[in-house]
VEXVEXKE-618088 format. One record per residue (C-alpha): residue number from 1; residue in three letters; x, y, z. Coordinates in Angstrom, 2 decimals. Example, Ala and Ser with C-alpha at 12.3 -4.5 7.8 and 13.67 -1.06 7.14 Angstrom:
REM residues 2
REC    n  res        u        v        w
REC    1  ALA    12.30    -4.50     7.80
REC    2  SER    13.67    -1.06     7.14
//
This chain:
REM residues 248
REC    n  res        u        v        w
REC    1  MET   283.79   241.70   104.95
REC    2  ALA   280.48   240.36   102.95
REC    3  SER   277.77   238.40   104.66
REC    4  ILE   276.86   234.96   103.54
REC    5  VAL   274.15   236.54   103.50
REC    6  GLU   275.09   238.89   101.34
REC    7  LYS   276.70   236.53    99.45
REC    8  GLU   274.16   234.74    98.40
REC    9  LEU   271.96   237.56    98.42
REC   10  THR   268.36   236.31    96.22
REC   11  HIS   266.32   239.78    97.26
REC   12  LYS   264.13   237.14    99.36
REC   13  PRO   262.30   238.54   103.11
REC   14  LEU   266.13   237.90   105.31
REC   15  LYS   264.41   234.79   107.10
REC   16  GLU   264.20   232.80   103.53
REC   17  GLU   267.43   234.39   102.86
REC   18  ILE   269.19   232.11   106.09
REC   19  TYR   267.06   229.33   105.61
REC   20  ASP   268.43   228.77   101.81
REC   21  ALA   271.72   229.47   103.25
REC   22  LEU   271.97   226.80   105.58
REC   23  HIS   269.90   224.74   103.89
REC   24  ARG   272.69   224.59   101.49
REC   25  GLN   275.21   223.88   104.33
REC   26  ILE   273.06   220.77   105.36
REC   27  ILE   272.86   219.65   102.24
REC   28  ALA   276.40   219.82   101.52
REC   29  GLY   277.32   218.29   104.49
REC   30  LYS   278.69   221.55   106.73
REC   31  TYR   275.88   220.31   109.36
REC   32  SER   275.49   216.87   109.85
REC   33  PRO   272.15   215.01   111.45
REC   34  GLY   272.40   215.63   114.96
REC   35  ASP   274.14   218.54   114.83
REC   36  TRP   273.15   221.71   116.07
REC   37  LEU   272.72   224.79   114.91
REC   38  ARG   273.29   227.47   117.12
REC   39  GLN   271.47   231.14   116.85
REC   40  GLU   274.41   233.10   118.29
REC   41  GLU   276.78   231.43   116.20
REC   42  ILE   274.40   231.90   112.76
REC   43  ALA   274.15   235.27   113.39
REC   44  SER   277.79   235.74   114.07
REC   45  GLN   278.31   234.09   110.64
REC   46  MET   276.35   235.57   108.64
REC   47  GLY   276.23   239.36   109.95
REC   48  VAL   272.54   239.56   110.72
REC   49  SER   270.87   239.87   113.90
REC   50  MET   269.55   236.89   116.39
REC   51  THR   265.69   237.36   114.78
REC   52  PRO   265.76   236.19   111.08
REC   53  VAL   267.61   233.16   112.60
REC   54  ARG   265.54   232.07   115.12
REC   55  GLU   262.73   232.57   112.28
REC   56  ALA   264.91   231.06   109.95
REC   57  LEU   264.69   227.85   112.17
REC   58  ASP   261.61   228.23   112.25
REC   59  LEU   261.17   227.23   109.01
REC   60  LEU   263.54   224.28   109.08
REC   61  VAL   262.01   222.58   111.39
REC   62  ALA   258.25   223.40   110.05
REC   63  LYS   259.68   221.48   106.85
REC   64  GLY   261.42   219.03   108.36
REC   65  ILE   264.68   218.96   108.18
REC   66  ALA   265.63   220.27   111.78
REC   67  GLU   263.85   219.55   114.80
REC   68  ARG   263.50   221.22   118.38
REC   69  VAL   264.49   219.71   121.67
REC   70  PRO   262.96   221.49   124.48
REC   71  TYR   265.07   223.70   126.77
REC   72  ARG   268.34   222.81   124.52
REC   73  GLY   267.46   224.42   120.89
REC   74  VAL   267.80   223.76   117.60
REC   75  ARG   269.28   220.39   115.57
REC   76  VAL   269.70   218.74   112.17
REC   77  ARG   267.37   216.21   112.08
REC   78  GLU   268.43   212.78   113.04
REC   79  MET   266.91   209.97   111.15
REC   80  SER   266.48   206.04   111.98
REC   81  GLU   266.14   203.62   109.87
REC   82  LYS   262.80   203.38   110.51
REC   83  ASP   262.12   207.24   109.04
REC   84  VAL   264.78   206.55   106.49
REC   85  VAL   262.91   203.60   104.86
REC   86  GLU   259.88   205.48   104.88
REC   87  ALA   260.87   208.69   103.33
REC   88  TYR   261.97   206.32   100.50
REC   89  GLY   258.45   204.68   100.23
REC   90  MET   256.58   208.16   100.11
REC   91  ARG   259.40   209.72    97.81
REC   92  LEU   259.03   206.49    95.08
REC   93  PHE   255.28   207.32    95.06
REC   94  LEU   255.24   211.13    94.85
REC   95  GLU   257.67   211.21    92.09
REC   96  ALA   255.93   208.51    90.14
REC   97  MET   252.49   210.53    90.57
REC   98  ILE   253.86   213.46    89.92
REC   99  ALA   255.89   212.04    87.19
REC  100  ARG   252.44   210.83    85.28
REC  101  GLU   250.93   214.66    86.24
REC  102  THR   253.76   216.68    84.78
REC  103  SER   254.27   214.31    81.91
REC  104  LEU   250.76   215.79    80.46
REC  105  ASN   250.52   218.82    82.22
REC  106  ALA   254.14   220.99    81.95
REC  107  THR   254.14   223.96    79.92
REC  108  PRO   257.18   224.39    77.18
REC  109  GLU   258.53   227.11    79.20
REC  110  GLN   258.41   224.85    82.46
REC  111  ILE   260.33   222.40    80.18
REC  112  ALA   263.02   225.00    78.90
REC  113  LYS   263.22   225.62    83.21
REC  114  LEU   264.08   222.14    83.59
REC  115  GLU   266.69   222.45    80.39
REC  116  ALA   268.35   224.87    82.17
REC  117  ILE   268.79   223.26    85.63
REC  118  MET   270.07   220.64    83.91
REC  119  GLU   272.75   222.55    81.88
REC  120  GLU   273.54   223.99    84.92
REC  121  MET   273.98   220.70    86.47
REC  122  ASP   276.01   220.04    83.65
REC  123  ARG   278.93   222.81    84.72
REC  124  HIS   279.28   221.66    88.51
REC  125  VAL   281.16   217.62    88.03
REC  126  GLU   284.69   218.57    90.04
REC  127  LEU   283.96   216.88    93.65
REC  128  ASN   284.41   220.75    95.43
REC  129  GLU   281.11   221.32    92.95
REC  130  MET   279.37   218.70    94.42
REC  131  PRO   277.10   221.32    97.28
REC  132  GLN   276.02   222.85    93.82
REC  133  GLU   275.07   219.93    91.92
REC  134  ARG   273.41   218.72    95.20
REC  135  GLN   271.52   222.01    95.47
REC  136  LEU   270.86   221.54    91.80
REC  137  SER   269.22   218.79    90.98
REC  138  ARG   266.75   219.60    94.24
REC  139  GLU   266.18   222.42    92.13
REC  140  PHE   265.67   220.34    89.26
REC  141  HIS   262.98   217.30    90.97
REC  142  ALA   261.22   220.41    93.01
REC  143  ALA   260.40   222.08    89.64
REC  144  ILE   259.12   218.80    88.04
REC  145  ALA   256.91   218.77    91.02
REC  146  GLU   255.82   222.71    90.15
REC  147  ALA   255.28   221.79    86.69
REC  148  SER   252.87   218.86    87.48
REC  149  GLY   250.03   221.76    88.15
REC  150  ASN   248.98   219.91    91.49
REC  151  LYS   249.12   222.51    94.65
REC  152  LEU   248.58   219.61    96.95
REC  153  LEU   251.68   217.15    95.30
REC  154  ILE   253.97   220.15    95.21
REC  155  GLU   253.44   220.94    99.07
REC  156  LEU   253.41   217.16   100.11
REC  157  TYR   256.32   216.46    97.63
REC  158  ALA   258.10   219.82    99.74
REC  159  ILE   257.83   217.34   102.55
REC  160  VAL   258.70   214.51   102.16
REC  161  SER   261.84   215.35    99.79
REC  162  ASN   262.80   217.30   102.94
REC  163  ALA   262.66   214.17   104.97
REC  164  PHE   264.61   212.33   102.17
REC  165  PRO   267.97   212.28   103.65
REC  166  ASP   269.29   212.78   100.29
REC  167  TRP   272.39   215.04   101.96
REC  168  LEU   273.89   212.35   103.77
REC  169  LEU   273.93   209.94   100.18
REC  170  TYR   276.80   212.71    99.05
REC  171  GLU   279.03   211.82   101.77
REC  172  ALA   280.29   208.54   100.15
REC  173  LEU   281.62   210.83    97.27
REC  174  TYR   283.84   212.81    99.82
REC  175  ARG   285.12   209.71   101.22
REC  176  GLN   285.29   208.06    97.86
REC  177  PRO   285.85   210.57    95.21
REC  178  GLU   286.33   207.98    92.64
REC  179  LEU   282.28   208.23    92.36
REC  180  VAL   282.25   211.66    91.17
REC  181  SER   282.60   211.41    87.80
REC  182  GLY   280.23   208.23    87.65
REC  183  SER   277.19   209.38    90.03
REC  184  VAL   277.39   212.71    87.66
REC  185  ALA   276.99   211.04    84.62
REC  186  GLN   274.57   208.54    85.67
REC  187  THR   272.80   211.39    87.23
REC  188  HIS   272.58   213.41    84.06
REC  189  ASP   271.37   209.79    81.95
REC  190  GLU   268.68   209.82    84.35
REC  191  HIS   267.34   213.17    84.23
REC  192  ALA   267.87   213.33    80.44
REC  193  ALA   265.40   210.41    79.78
REC  194  ILE   263.02   212.24    82.80
REC  195  MET   263.22   215.43    80.43
REC  196  GLU   262.52   212.85    77.51
REC  197  ALA   259.66   211.24    78.75
REC  198  PHE   257.94   214.21    79.29
REC  199  LYS   258.57   216.27    76.11
REC  200  LYS   257.23   213.27    74.13
REC  201  ARG   254.06   213.38    76.20
REC  202  ASP   254.47   209.90    77.40
REC  203  PRO   253.37   209.20    80.95
REC  204  ASP   254.01   205.56    81.53
REC  205  LEU   257.37   206.41    80.49
REC  206  ALA   257.94   209.31    82.90
REC  207  VAL   256.89   206.88    85.73
REC  208  LYS   258.86   204.51    84.44
REC  209  VAL   261.81   206.43    84.55
REC  210  SER   261.42   208.49    87.16
REC  211  LEU   261.31   205.25    89.61
REC  212  GLU   264.54   204.26    88.47
REC  213  HIS   265.63   207.54    88.90
REC  214  VAL   264.66   206.85    93.04
REC  215  MET   264.88   203.62    93.02
REC  216  GLU   269.14   204.09    92.18
REC  217  SER   269.11   206.41    95.51
REC  218  GLY   267.74   203.14    97.55
REC  219  ARG   271.12   200.96    95.71
REC  220  TRP   273.25   204.29    97.71
REC  221  LEU   271.03   204.11   100.96
REC  222  GLU   271.60   200.41   100.83
REC  223  THR   275.36   200.38    99.67
REC  224  TYR   276.35   203.63   101.48
REC  225  ARG   273.97   204.05   104.90
REC  226  ASN   273.55   200.20   105.39
REC  227  ILE   269.68   200.63   105.51
REC  228  PRO   269.25   197.16   105.07
REC  229  ALA   268.20   195.65   101.16
REC  230  LYS   264.75   193.91   102.06
REC  231  LEU   263.06   196.68   103.43
REC  232  LEU   264.22   198.79   101.00
REC  233  ARG   262.77   196.35    98.12
REC  234  GLU   259.87   195.87   100.34
REC  235  LYS   259.03   199.35    99.89
REC  236  GLU   259.55   199.23    96.46
REC  237  LYS   257.01   196.37    95.98
REC  238  GLN   254.45   198.54    98.00
REC  239  VAL   254.52   201.28    95.40
REC  240  MET   254.74   199.48    92.28
REC  241  HIS   251.66   197.55    93.52
REC  242  LEU   250.06   201.11    94.19
REC  243  ILE   250.75   202.56    90.64
REC  244  LYS   250.00   199.11    88.82
REC  245  LYS   247.91   199.54    86.12
REC  246  PRO   244.50   197.27    86.45
REC  247  SER   244.49   194.53    84.17
REC  248  LYS   241.70   194.62    81.52
//
């Protein structure tokens, strides 16, 4: 029987292959916050040795997705209410900064890549396809960051997007399958609006629609993760104040 890594081979170093596979499983909800990532178990399941698994776990820790507990091992990062709110605020701020730069700097090839990811997302609309849809959504936003051409923004975005608990938001879809079609359609429309702003080279519009897209995640955090609305709105106001254009 082929290992998980062999099935998902992308010709990367083995530790990165295992990291990618574990990352997909985490955002798909196979592992929940606080769940232990056991080296022996993972190595057995994937048909690999312990060394690349340990290196993959180190990558998860370095990227803020997992945390190492002394003398116990590595587990999926648990996030407090404060952690979630802080990650939300940083995500808002960085999405706004990235949207502005990408609208000005994205190449035709990068725009085409974003459109291709969107087309692939449109093929994954069923409940059992949500892990793929979720991964593609992350790839879409990572590609937007890449198209900004700003190396520091790209690096910061990778850290913050990993800290943002998007895998928690999707649990609601599994508890309430009737939400799937509406969620998929809304995500498509929001991504399409972002793409339209990029094609128009309109930085103000790009910032506006990108923030609206992230704030929809804020409403999910409020509704399905019980994050206090007051804290989320405060972060939104702070970010709006920071990016507000000065009066002439």
